[in-house]
N, C-alpha and C positions, 0 to 999 in steps of 0.2 A: 689930216686928222684932228684937227685942233683940241678937241675934248675928247678924254673915254667915256665921258656919261653924255649923253643925250635923248630927249624925249623923242620919239620913233613912233609914227602909227600902225596898230595892230590889225586893222580888218583888213581885207582882202580887196575890194572896193578902190584904195587908197595905198596899197602897198604893195607894185607890182614889180620893182627892178631889185628881187635879190634872186639869190642862185637858187638852181632844188639841188636836193641833197640826196645821196646815194645811201641810203640807211639799209648800209650791213648794219648796223647799230641795234637794228631789229632781234639780232640773235635773242631767243627767250631766256630768263633766266629760271632755270626747270626749280621745281621744290619737291619734293617728297612731301606724298600728302600725310604722312605722321606730322612735319612741319607747319604743314598750310596753316596760313591764319586765313580764317575767310574774311574777317573784316578787311583788316588789310588788301587783300584782293578786289572786295567788292569799293571797297574805298578809292583807290587806287586807277579802276578803272573808269568809273563813272566822273571822277576829278578830272583824265582825261578827256572826255568826251565832252565837259562841262567847258575846262579849258577852253578847246579848239575851237566849240561854240562859241563863245564868249569873241574869238581872237575873229571867225571867219564872219561874225556877225555885225562888227566892228563894237560890241559890248565894253571893252576895255581903251577905246582911244581915247579918250580925254577924262584920264582921270589923271593925267598928271606924271606917270610913270617915266622910270627914267631907265635906258638903255647900257648895256656898258657887254662891250668887249670881253668875251671870255679868259682873250687872255689878259686884260687887264682892271678885272676883276677886283675887286675886295679880298687879300689873300685870307680873311674869315669864313669869308662865303666859300668862297673856291675848294677850299681844302677841304669842306666839310663832309664826312666820309659821303652822304647822299648825293653829293655834284662832283665830286673826287672824281672819279671813274666816267663820266659822263663828259665833263667838261670843257674839253681839248681839246677839239674842234675849234676852229677859225670860222666855222659857220654856225657858231651856235653861239649866243646873245642871254645874258640874265637881264630880264626883267625888273625890276627893282619899285618899289611903288611906297611914297613914304604914308606914314599914316605916324600921325605927331609927329612929337617933335626928336624921338628916339627909336622907333619903331619904324619896319619896313617891311613890304612881306614881297618877297623875291622864289622866280622860279626860272626855271631856265629852256629859253625855245630855241627850235632848229627852225628854216627852210622849209616848207611839208613839199609833193607835189598835189594833191587832190584838195592844196589851198594853201597860203603863200608863207602865212606859219602856222607853226603847232609846237605845241609841250613835245619837251626831249619825255618821249614814253618810258614808263617806272621810274619817273624824276618828279619827288612832291613839290607842294606848294609851300611853302613856308613865312613864319613870320619872326625876325630876329630884332633883338635889341642891342642896336649898335653901343648901349652904353654897356652892358653887362657880356656881351656876346653870346649871350643866348638865345636858345631859337626852337620852335615848334612847330611841327607840321600841321596844317587846318586839313580840314576836313569840309568837301565839299557846300555844305550848309553853311560853315562859318565862312568858308572865302564866299560865299553870294552874299551874304550878309553885307559882308566890308563894303563889296560892289556897291549893293544897295544901300549904302551908307549905315547900314544899322549895325555897329561895332559891338553893343553886346545881347546877350541871352537878353528877349523879353523888352531890347530896344525896339521897337514897333514902330513908333509915331511915325517915323517917316516911310515905311513901308506903306505904300499903295495897296489896295485890293491884290491887282495881276500881282505886283509881287511875294504876297502871303500865299498867292494858290503855286504861284512855283515856286518859291522855300516849304511848301508843306506836300508836293510833291517830290521833290528832291529829296527830301526827308522821307518818304517812303522806298524810294527808291533803293534809299542807301540802308537799311535793314530787311528790306527783303528780296533784295542780289544778295546781302550775305547770308539771310537763310540757304536760297537756292547753290549759293555754292560751297556753303557747309555739306550738301546732299551730293553724292556722287554718281552722275549718272552711270549706268552699266553698258558700261563699251566695249569690255571684251567677249570675242566670239564671234563678234559681227557678221558674217561671212557663213556662217552655221547655220546662223535663223533662219525663219522663212520670212518674204518676204513684208506680208503683212507684219511681222513682228520687230522686221527690221526696222522697220515706217514709222513706228511707233517712239524705235529709239532715238529714231532720227527725231523728229518731235518732238521730244523731252529735251536734247539737247539742245536744237533752236532757242528753245524756252528760257536757257538761263542768261541770253544776252534778249534774246526780244525783238531789239531793234538797236543797230547798232550807228553809236555813233549821238545815240537821244539822249542826255543828261535821265531823264526822269522817266526812261521806259518801261525801267524791272516796277514801278510803281501801279499796284492794282488797288487804289483809291477806293476803300471802302471794307477793305476784308480785316479782320484781324489776323493773329498769329496763326491761331488754329485754323482757320479758313482758309488761308494763302496757301498752309501747306497741305491741305484736303482739295486744293483744287486745280494746285500747278503742275501743269504736266510732268516737271521734273525730277518730284519726290514719287509719280507713279500710283497713285492715289486712288483707288475703286468709290466712282462717283455715281450713288442710285440716286435714279430719277425719280423724281414725283410727277403727278401728270394733277391736268383739271381739262374737264368739261366744258366746255362752247358751245352756246346754242347756235345752231346751224344757221339761225340766218341772221346771224353776228358778224359771218367768218368769210373774208376774202382768201381766197387759196391760187397758186398759179399753176402756169402754165402746163406742168405736169400731171398735174392733180386731174381723173378725170370717176365717170362714174365706176368703170372698173375697179378702182383702187383709189376710194376716198379718205380712210384716213391715216393716218402715220404711223397707229400702231401696227400696221401692217407691214411695214418697213422696216421695226424699229424692236421689237420684243417679240422672241421664241414661242410658240404656243401654249406653254401653262401660265406665262404673263399675259399672254395675248387673254385668254379665257379668264382668266382673274381679274383683268380690267372691264369684261362684257359681263360679267356676272354682277362684278358695281354697280356699274351703268345702268344694266334693269331693274340692278331691286332699287334704285332710285328713281328709276322712271323717269329716266335720262338719254337713254338707248333711242329714240325717234328723235326726241326736237336738240342732245349736243352732239358733239364730237369731243374726242377725248385728242389733248396735246400732250406732248412731256414740257414738260417745266425742269429749271436745273433747282434744285433744290436750293439755294443760293435767293436764287430770285426768288422762289417761290416763298420763304421764310422773312426776306427785307424789303423788295421790291412790290408785287403784288400787295398788299397790305395797302402801301400808302398808296400807287396810280391809280390800282382797280378797284375800291374797297366798294363805294356802292354798284358798281355792275356786279360784285359779290352780293351782296345784301340784296338785290334786283333781282338774282339768280341767274342773268346772263350767263355766268363763271360761276364753275362749282369745284368745291377743290375735291379730288378723292380720295380717299385711304391708298388706293395700290400703288405700291410702289414696284419699279423693276427693275431687272438686271444690270449689275455695276456697267457703266461708259469707264473711259478716260480720258482727261483734258489731254489735247495739241497743246503748239505754241502760242496757240492764239486766245484760247481760256477757255474761252465761247465754243469755239471747238469741238463736239467731243468724237472720239474713238470705241469701235466695239471692241470688248473682252470676245465676242464670239465671232467666226470667220462669215465676215459677212463687207460688202464692198458699200453700206449703208451708213455714212458717215451721219454728226448730227450738229445743227448749227441753235444755237437759244440765244438769248436776249440776256444781258446782267446788265444791272444796272450799276455798277464799280466804273469809276473815272479809271481813265488809261488815255498815255499819247493828249489828255487836253480832250478826251472827249469820252460821252457816257457810251455805252455796250450796248446800248439794244439794236435792233431788230426788225429796223419800221419795213411795214407792207411795200413801202414805195422801193425803197434799196431793194426790193427781191424783183420787183415786178420791174423795175431797169433792171436787172439781172436776166429777165427773162430777155430782157429785149435785145442785151449783147448777147445771147447764147444763142441767137438767131445769127446775127451775126457775125461770128464765130461760126461757126458752123458751116457759113455762108460761103468765108476766107476760104477751110480747108476745100470749101469746090471748085475757089475760084485757081487754087494752086498745088500744084502735084506735090511741092513739096510740103507744104502745109497739112495736106490731107497724109503724110506718112508719117513726122514730124510733131504737130500738135495735138497732142491730148486734152480733153477739157470734161471738168465734172459736169455729172449732170447736179445743178440747182434750181430745176423748177420745179421740185415737190414740194411746196409749204404750202404754210396756214400762218394767218392774224386775225386775230381780234378785229373786228373792224362795226363798231356799230353804227346805225342809221345815221344817226345825227353828224357823225366824225366824220373830219377829212384826212386824206392821206399825210399831212402835217401836223397831226396833234400830237403833243409829247404823251399821255397814258394810252394806247391804241401796242406802242410800238413798243411796251413792257411785255405780251405775252402771244408769242409767236412762233415758229419753232421749223426751221429746213430738214430735209432729207438729202444731204449733197452723196451722190454716189458717185464712186470714181469706179471706173473705169475695170471692169473684172479681169479682162484679159490679162490686162497687168497686176492686180493682185494675186494671181493664183497662176502666176508662171514661177517657179522659183529659180531663175533664172534673172531675172529682174529685182530691180534696185531703186527706190522713190528716196528720192536725197531733198527737201526743199533747199532750196540756195541761203536758206537764211542757216543752215546749222553747217556749211563750209565757211563763214566768216565767225562763226563764235568758234571764240578758243577755250576750252576745255581747264577749267583750273587745275595746274598744274603740267601743264599743257603734254599731258604722255599720249596723248591720239590726237590723230586727225584722219576724216575719211578720204583723205586722199592717201595714208598707209595702205588701207585696205583694197582703195584703184590699183596704188603701186603692185600690191602681192597677187591679183588677179591678173593680171599683166606680164606677172613676171619681169617687173623692170626695178632697179635699185635705186633707191631715192638720191634724188641729184639734183645738180641745178637744172642741165638737159632734161631728165624728165620727168621734174616736174613745170618747166614752161610749156612740154608736149601737151600733157594733161590736161593743162589751165588753158592750152590753146585750141585741144578739141571742145573744153566745156563752152570758150568762147563763138566757137565755132556754130555752135547748136546753138545757142543763144539768142549770137548776132541774128542769124538766119530766120531765124522765125521769127522774131520781134520785127525786122530793116522788112520780112517779106508781109509781114499784116500792116505796118506801116505803111507802103509804096501803095498794098488796097485803101488806107484812110482810118487805121484804127494804129493804138495802140493798147495792150494792157498795162493793169496794174501788177509791173512786174518787179517788186522789193521783196526780197526776199524770203518774203512766210507767203505768199502767192503764188510763188515762181518755184516746181517741183520736176527737179531734171531727173529723167528717165534713164537709166542705165543697165545695160543689159550686155551681162558676161564680161563687165568691165569696161564696155564702150559708153560715152555718153552719146544717145542716140534720138533724146526729143523733149520735149517740155511739158509739163503739165500744170493747164490751168485753172483754178479755184478762184472764190469770189468775182464773179461777172460783173457786176452792180459798180466798176468803176472804170469798165473798158473806155477808151476815150478816142474821140473821131474828129474827121473832117467831114464832113458830109459831102462839099462836092468831089473831091475822091472818089468819095463811095460810091457814086453816081458812076463818072467815070465810068467804073466797073461794074455795074449794074446794081448795086444796092440801092436804097433808100435808107433817107431821116429814120430812126428806130422811132425820134419822137419821145426822147424821154420824160420823166415825169417831172419837172424841177419845181419848185417853190418860188412865187415869183419874188424876186427883190433877192434871192438867195444870191451866193456864188456861186457860179457856173463851173465846173472845172471838165465837164463830160466835153464839152463841143468848142471846136477849135477853128478860128475864119482860116486856118491854111497848114502847109506839112510841117512849117519850118514853127512853129507856134506848136504842136502837135510834138514837136521833136526836146521839148521843154522834157519829159515827163521821161525817154529814154538815157538824156543827159545827167536828169539828178536822180531820180528812184531806182533805175534801172544800172546806171554806171556807178555816180554819186557813191551810192548806198548800199546795192547789189554787190556790185561786180569790186567795187573799192574795199568793202568786207574782206571778202573774199582774197584778194591779195594780201594784205596787209596781216591777214591773218595763217596763209603760208609765208609768206614774207618772215613773221615770225619762228613758226612750228619747223622751219627746216632752215632756217640760218641764212635765208639769200635776199640781196638786193634789193630792196622794194621797187627801184626804179624799172628793174627787169621784167619785171611781172607786167608791169604798163605798159613798157616796149612790144612784151607779148600779146597782148591783150589790144593795142593799138594796131599794129601788126595786120592782126586776125582781123578786127572790125573793117580796115581799109580793105581789105581781101574779100570781106560780104561784100561791100560796097561798091567792088570793080565787078563780082559774078553775079549778083542780082538782077533782074533786068530790067532796073530804074530806068527813066527816057535821061537823056541827057542834065535837064534840067533840074531832076530832082538828084541826078548825083553831085552837080559841080556845086548844089544847096545843102548837101550834107557833107562834099570834103571842107566846106568853107566853114561851116559849122563847128566841128569837129575836130579840124585838124590847123585850121589856119587861123583862128578868132582865139587872141589871147584872154581871153573873159568868156566863160560860161555861167548860166543860167547857177543861181543856185535856192534849194529850198529852205526857208530858214524855219527854226525847230525852235528856239527860248524866246524872241522877241513875241511871235503869236498867241504863243499862254499867255505871255504877260501883259498882254494888249487884249487879251480877251479875256483874262480875271474871272476865267471859272462861266458857269452856264452853262446848256443846252447846246448842241450840235457836232458836228466830226472833227474830227480832228482839224486843230486851227492851221492856216496858211498863210503862208507868207513868199516873199519874193524878192532878192538877192544875188549879188552876181559874186563869183570866185575866179582864180587861175583857170584855164586850161590846164589839169593834167596830163594834157598828152604832148603840149609844147613840153609842160616843165619836165617830166623823165626823159626828154630831149636834150636837155642841157645842159655842161660840162658843170664840172665842180670850179666852180671859179671865189676870189676873194669877194667883199660887199665890196659893191660899188658906188665910187665915193656919190654919183649924184644921186641915190638913194637914200642919202646920210644927210645932205644937202638941202634934199626935198623936205623932210625931215623937218 
């Protein structure tokens, strides 16, 4: 090695000859809640996601940064308290980015498993003055401004619109995440709570992080601080519904709405509230001509006056004075849980901006969801295992404002709609059942005082330790992969990120998977037809990106690799490793072994089985769903979550690599 300082490429698609790391360093540094610093926690969490995302998307490759081996770095940096406890391993490298004549930005990186390089957890990104020796931590916004070339606050001349959009979302994520972690979710005595109450707490817990590995996931842009506390699930604040009467000849309805039960109020309110709504509708001569649907109070105040002013002026839509019993937010914000005993939940549009998209609720999405639900029910008929382990929410009861002259793709109508999401009553009413969004398992509590696995271990009479955690993670993986692979074999795959996929536990054993949000079921028509199903004929906007139809099973596999494994299961693996002080590599190996076993056990034909083995276990590169650059490229505007792809390393191969020194050929390639 000729020099301790060298330029080194950071993005995964260019750096492939680096060792995997056995991350026993993920032991959590637990803090008492009395000394807990919410701002520090929020900044550290978001900085980790930001840096890791920039690394994997190649956004730090061309900055002119210098790499230094941890054993050869400047002592003034290596001995800083923030690095001293973390920098002693030979596989760790200091990344140093010159800033003018005397300053540099420094952070500590290590080889990862789900990506080639990652920031060492719980270490800061700092700016160092080489003349004075002084240094300071950078928050995510300050660091990102430097990446974008805007060194000083207010120095926005060099920023493009997309860069400004991203910085605004990042800033909102920071203050909103801080408010969330300041508030403690009530996780004590979970096993003593009934099924519905336990489920509500799981949703609050999941909301603390929202989406893992996404630096702007917490940003709910459009909410004031008071509104954020009033409408986010973790604050457990009751939300009183507003109602709007829509002209009956301007309403589109779902597959589950019929003459026997045409009105939302039949599913959503008690007798007293129903009578109050009926009295007001009658007194205002609306009972025969209009139908009442619920509206989120934020949407009623902020969005409807803007988007549907003409409809209200014409009398097609009429605001009602009656308000009804409170509901509770869930982890998806616009989905609400009842405070009374009921299996009927509610999904409403909110014109806030989150994950780079406006959270409206268009009729076309719900229409496609009806088509997807039909396929999912057919899948349960085709496979006896799916009939036993796959549970589905009923999402066919929906109402959407649809003027005569409007199309399914118009902006304004999608701001006034409602869906009743009915959970299987048999699950909610069974005291031995626990419904756990997978996002909850991948969301560490601030302070690290509890994990759902703690309760699972207690139910099973098991002592926390490496073997027990691997057993439980393995059982979870068996259920998760079995259901998803059986659906995949039939030509379909649901959007199983942690928010949509809900695990069904019965008496401490994972026995099934409950799916919600059916509108994003991905399919391969040829495979559906082979199994006696047909093209659902999804309604897709002409010229719009299509993510529902896929030409082959291998193309469909993208969603299992990205949302299911790289996002959902990775978050669970890393959270378990931190909470129980386990090597993260061992948990990846357990998941890989369970996946390989399910591929062998499920009746795939030989061609499909070999394709799965090759794509999942033999290729060094996996596809990756980009998070940061698509938001910047879109630069705001309407549409669903921005979408882009690249590649990264295969985590199963990385988890199997031995610890070795940095190969010389990797350095020479740089």
